[in-house]
C-alpha positions in Angstrom: 8.8 30.7 -0.6 9.2 31.5 2.8 13.5 30.4 2.0 13.1 33.0 -0.8 11.3 36.0 2.0 13.5 34.6 4.5 16.8 35.7 1.9 15.8 38.9 0.9 15.2 39.8 4.5 18.9 39.3 5.4 19.5 40.4 1.7 17.2 42.0 -0.8 18.6 41.6 -4.5 19.6 44.3 -6.2 16.5 45.3 -8.6 17.7 45.4 -13.2 19.0 41.7 -12.2 18.0 38.2 -13.9 15.9 36.2 -12.6 16.0 32.4 -13.5 12.7 30.7 -12.2 11.2 27.4 -12.8 11.4 23.7 -11.6 14.5 22.3 -9.6 16.4 22.1 -12.9 16.8 26.0 -12.0 17.1 25.2 -8.5 19.4 22.5 -8.2 21.9 25.0 -10.0 24.1 25.7 -7.0 26.5 27.6 -8.9 24.1 29.7 -10.8 24.5 33.1 -9.2 28.1 32.7 -9.2 28.6 31.7 -12.5 26.1 34.3 -13.7 27.5 37.4 -11.1 28.5 39.9 -13.0 24.7 39.4 -14.8 23.5 39.6 -10.8 21.4 36.7 -11.8 18.6 35.4 -8.7 18.0 31.9 -8.4 14.6 31.4 -7.7 13.2 28.1 -8.8 11.9 25.4 -6.7 11.5 22.2 -6.7 9.1 20.2 -8.7 7.4 23.3 -9.8 4.5 23.1 -12.9 4.0 26.9 -14.4 1.0 27.5 -12.7 2.6 27.3 -9.5 5.4 29.9 -10.8 2.2 31.9 -11.9 0.6 31.8 -8.5 4.0 33.0 -6.7 4.9 35.6 -9.6 4.8 38.3 -7.0 7.3 36.5 -4.9 9.8 34.6 -7.5 9.6 37.7 -10.1 8.0 40.6 -9.8 9.4 41.9 -6.4 12.7 41.5 -8.4 12.1 44.6 -10.8 14.1 42.2 -13.2 15.4 43.0 -16.8 15.2 39.8 -17.6 13.2 36.9 -16.2 14.6 33.6 -17.7 12.3 30.4 -17.4 12.4 26.7 -16.9 9.3 25.3 -16.3 7.0 22.8 -18.1 8.4 18.8 -18.4 7.2 18.6 -15.0 3.7 19.7 -16.3 3.7 16.8 -18.7 5.0 14.5 -16.5 1.8 15.3 -14.4 -0.5 15.0 -17.8 -0.5 18.4 -18.9 -0.3 18.1 -22.8 2.4 20.1 -24.7 -1.1 22.1 -25.9 -1.6 22.6 -22.1 2.3 23.8 -21.6 1.8 26.6 -24.4 -1.3 28.1 -22.5 0.1 28.1 -19.1 3.5 29.6 -20.5 1.1 32.1 -22.4 -0.6 32.8 -19.2 2.8 33.5 -17.0 4.1 35.1 -20.5 1.3 37.3 -20.3 1.1 38.2 -16.2 4.8 39.0 -16.8 4.6 41.1 -19.9 1.9 43.2 -18.2 4.2 44.5 -14.6 7.0 44.2 -16.5 6.2 45.4 -20.1 10.3 46.0 -21.0 11.3 43.1 -19.0 12.7 40.4 -21.5 11.9 36.7 -21.2 13.6 33.9 -22.2 12.7 29.8 -21.7 14.8 27.4 -21.2 13.1 23.9 -23.7 12.4 21.8 -21.6 15.0 19.0 -21.2 14.6 15.0 -23.0 15.4 13.3 -19.0 16.0 9.0 -19.6 14.2 8.6 -16.8 10.8 10.5 -18.7 11.6 8.4 -22.4 7.7 8.0 -22.2 6.7 11.8 -22.7 9.7 12.7 -25.0 7.1 12.8 -28.1 5.0 15.3 -25.6 7.9 17.6 -24.6 9.6 18.1 -28.0 5.9 18.9 -29.1 5.4 21.1 -26.5 8.4 22.4 -27.3 7.9 23.6 -30.6 4.6 25.2 -29.3 6.3 27.1 -27.1 9.0 27.7 -29.5 6.8 29.3 -32.4 4.6 31.4 -29.9 7.5 32.9 -28.8 9.3 33.3 -32.2 6.2 35.7 -32.4 7.0 38.2 -29.4 9.0 41.2 -28.6 11.9 41.2 -26.4 11.9 37.5 -26.0 14.0 34.0 -26.7 13.8 30.6 -26.9 16.8 28.8 -26.0 17.7 25.3 -26.8 19.1 23.1 -24.6 17.3 19.9 -25.7 18.9 19.3 -28.5 22.1 20.2 -27.1 21.9 17.9 -24.9 22.1 14.8 -27.1 25.0 12.8 -28.4 25.8 12.8 -32.7 22.9 10.4 -32.9 20.4 12.3 -31.2 20.2 10.3 -27.9 20.2 11.1 -24.5 23.4 11.2 -22.9 22.6 9.9 -19.0 26.2 10.2 -18.2 24.6 14.4 -18.1 22.4 13.0 -15.2 22.3 12.2 -11.8 21.3 8.2 -10.5 17.5 9.8 -11.0 18.2 10.2 -14.9 16.2 13.3 -14.4 18.7 15.9 -12.2 21.5 16.9 -14.0 25.2 16.4 -12.7 28.0 19.5 -13.3 28.6 18.4 -17.4 24.7 19.1 -17.8 25.0 22.4 -16.7 28.1 23.1 -18.5 25.7 22.5 -21.6 23.5 24.7 -20.2 25.6 27.6 -19.7 26.9 27.5 -22.8 23.5 27.5 -24.8 22.3 30.5 -21.8 24.8 32.7 -22.0 24.6 34.1 -25.8 21.0 35.2 -24.5 21.6 36.6 -21.9 21.1 40.9 -21.0 23.4 42.6 -20.2 23.1 46.2 -18.0 
């Protein structure tokens, strides 16, 4: 959070941009802001985060920027630390509601939780969590569920370790290429 405050004190991002927030998959997307330069993207991902931490820091990572859209990647750390799919849904619903309360016209997109080779034991819960969040979002206005999980699998439905760094959790550039292709159609232009 201190790093974000420092960055903002040097050059506060313009309002009405697109905030990407969530866990290390966002934080480690090194060229996110240049990839989406014309969208005025602000990267506010922070490593290891779970949905309650995003919610606890909502003012610093989302609200202060008055964005036209918020793109969230979070939830798989929640599951890896013991949360159920239902808890992920409840946590996301809280975050979604809090964003909507303060920014009623802001579009909200949820990037599905990815299936990571280092977390194979959590795959059933991640799949269930994605389905629950997708169902919730389908009932909301000005909201989108972006499926990256299925796009990161091979033709047999298996995970692709070559998309991941040695830790088999964080992605290589090839993984981010898949994300870029999946996310771009959902981004709101000015």
